C-alpha positions, -999 to +999 in steps of 0.1 A: -633-953-029-662-932-028-647-908-005-613-902-023-628-895-058-650-866-039-616-852-022-597-855-059-627-837-077-622-809-053-583-808-056-585-803-091-613-775-085-594-758-061-563-758-084-586-750-118-596-717-098-566-704-088-550-707-122-584-692-139-579-662-112-541-659-122-545-660-155-570-628-150-549-610-129-527-614-156-546-595-183-555-569-156-526-557-151-500-537-176-463-551-179-436-520-173-465-495-176-451-458-170-467-443-139-473-408-158-491-430-189-509-448-161-523-415-147-526-400-180-550-434-187-568-428-162-570-388-158-605-372-171-603-360-207-605-327-214-633-304-219-632-296-258-626-257-265-650-244-276-652-238-312-638-208-325-653-182-344-642-177-379-619-147-381-631-119-401-613-108-431-584-083-425-594-049-439-571-046-474-541-027-464-541+012-483-514+012-509-486+034-496-472+063-512-435+053-522-408+072-499-380+081-522-362+113-510-384+136-480-382+172-485-390+182-446-358+162-435-332+185-453-309+202-427-317+241-433-289+256-446-275+296-450-253+292-476-235+327-492-252+326-530-238+345-553-261+357-585-286+331-599-277+305-615-254+304-590-232+270-607-206+277-634-196+250-659-163+228-654-134+244-668-123+232-707-166+237-710-184+264-726-228+267-727-239+258-759-251+278-779-267+275-824-232+282-831-220+249-821-223+220-846-238+198-816-264+228-813-294+232-839-316+258-837-348+235-824-327+219-799-317+256-789-352+269-791-371+234-778-350+223-746-327+255-736-346+279-710-335+306-691-370+316-673-387+338-646-408+310-637-413+272-646-422+232-634-395+209-636-395+171-623-363+159-605-365+119-601-352+105-566-351+074-574-379+062-564-408+092-580-405+122-593-406+161-573-425+182-597-403+220-586-415+256-597-399+286-596-371+302-618-354+277-637-325+279-663-313+247-685-286+239-713-260+221-723-224+224-717-201+213-743-168+201-742-142+171-735-116+163-707-145+146-679-160+113-674-198+121-664-191+109-632-163+135-626-195+163-632-218+141-608-193+143-581-176+181-590-216+196-583-223+168-553-196+189-539-205+221-545-240+214-535-223+199-497-201+229-498-236+251-494-251+230-465-270+206-494-277+172-501-279+141-526-307+130-538-300+113-559-274+098-585-278+067-607-289+056-641-319+063-653-329+026-666-343+029-626-371+059-637-381+038-667-386+000-649-403+018-624-426+032-650-433+067-644-442+095-671-431+131-667-451+156-681-422+169-697-395+150-708-380+182-724-335+167-729-345+136-714-351+104-726-352+110-761-362+086-779-366+064-749-335+057-745-333+060-703-311+031-703-282+049-720-286+080-695-275+089-664-285+117-642-273+135-605-300+154-584-292+176-555-308+202-534-299+230-510-329+238-481-320+277-470-346+294-446-361+316-478-360+290-510-347+256-522-321+250-549-322+221-571-295+213-592-294+184-618-265+171-643-278+150-668-259+133-695-277+120-722-274+089-748-263+117-776-241+139-761-216+116-746-185+148-744-214+173-731-235+172-699-269+191-694-271+214-663-307+222-646-305+247-625-348+255-608-347+281-573-382+271-561-404+301-554-441+312-559-455+328-596-441+365-602-476+379-613-465+403-644-504+407-650-537+418-637-574+410-647-590+441-663-622+444-656-649+447-682-650+488-687-614+486-689-620+460-715-644+479-738-623+511-731-595+494-745-617+481-777-633+513-786-604+535-787-574+505-802-602+478-816-584+451-796-567+444-764-542+419-749-546+390-723-526+374-705-542+342-696-523+309-682-526+277-701-505+245-691-467+250-711-469+244-743-507+225-746-535+249-750-557+238-719-568+266-695-552+268-661-581+273-632-564+307-625-574+323-665-613+319-654-614+358-632-605+372-669-626+347-684-653+363-664-650+399-673-653+383-711-683+374-704-694+405-683-681+424-713-701+408-737-730+405-715-730+445-714-726+448-749-749+429-770-740+439-799-707+433-799-686+407-815-649+391-812-626+374-828-605+360-802-562+353-814-534+339-802-499+347-800-467+329-789-434+338-787-405+324-810-397+292-790-401+261-808-405+260-846-430+284-862-454+256-875-454+243-838-461+273-827-490+285-851-506+247-843-503+258-807-516+295-809-546+282-831-554+257-805-559+283-774-573+306-798-602+276-798-598+269-766-607+307-749-641+304-779-649+269-763-646+280-726-663+311-735-699+293-757-696+269-728-704+295-700-734+307-720-717+331-745-733+329-783-711+309-810-723+333-833-710+364-813-670+349-816-644+337-840-612+321-834-576+326-850-539+319-845-508+339-854-483+323-841-448+340-832-459+365-862-472+394-841-447+399-815-451+430-792-416+430-776-381+415-780-382+378-786-341+378-774-353+385-734-376+370-713-396+397-704-400+401-742-414+366-744-436+370-718-455+398-738-458+382-767-475+351-754-509+365-749-547+365-766-561+392-776-596+402-784-601+421-818-637+434-824-653+421-855 
């Protein structure tokens, strides 16, 4: 009996060991584990990547200039040209004058131009392109043509000469670009840009550039404005008189005329006036007893009241420039006479150029 019980307990213990072993194996072996998952589980973990160095701040991009029209990309043409301004007006239209009810004297004097040298700003849809040279601007008055016809007529004329279209469109685009012209002239009167249109064209020849603008103002729906500029250098029509020549003129006549360059319709002296200013200073330094009145004179463009103010302001500018460079203020006076003392006929551009002057007058 004792032997039977001993064997029974041994059988029960062995069964328990087998059961425990089976359970342990079931817990250690995952059921239906994909091979790749098992491999991944046993593969050594990759070493952590080194921390990236903090990126330095990118330098701020330089502001780029607006693109727009590129003159240098225009092919050079060899047009057969007649006399300046090269283009006529449409049939049924005529060049405006003070005889037309649409053209007042002020409008004619202020806005109609035909000059040997001037500066005009053309809008290319993105930016303003200033062009200096011979200029004519006038209003063509008539009926029968839409402004679209006007644009396409001058566009074809320019293209036939080998030129290109710079821009056509509503001037609201100019307003949206927040640009400002140095001289608006006949454009944008009373800020009515959105009611005005323009077409700009140019010919690039071997020896010149010819720029053309047709323009429709908000208050001139029946007519159009034509501006032609032939780009060229400033024609020098005067030279600097040395101090000795100034003294000789003052001794013989009591006055001497100088042609100093100011900004258009402004009292600001241009830098190229400095050589003449230097000769005035030399004159006064060599003649300590000499005192002068600086007189300003204009042509008859604009109103008499405006010209009077402009002449006075320009005379004051010359006096201020001289005193700033060492001349005693008590040796100088300023006066303006507007358009009241012309030297030549204001009917021609040459005459107007002679009348726009500064005179030194012995006190």
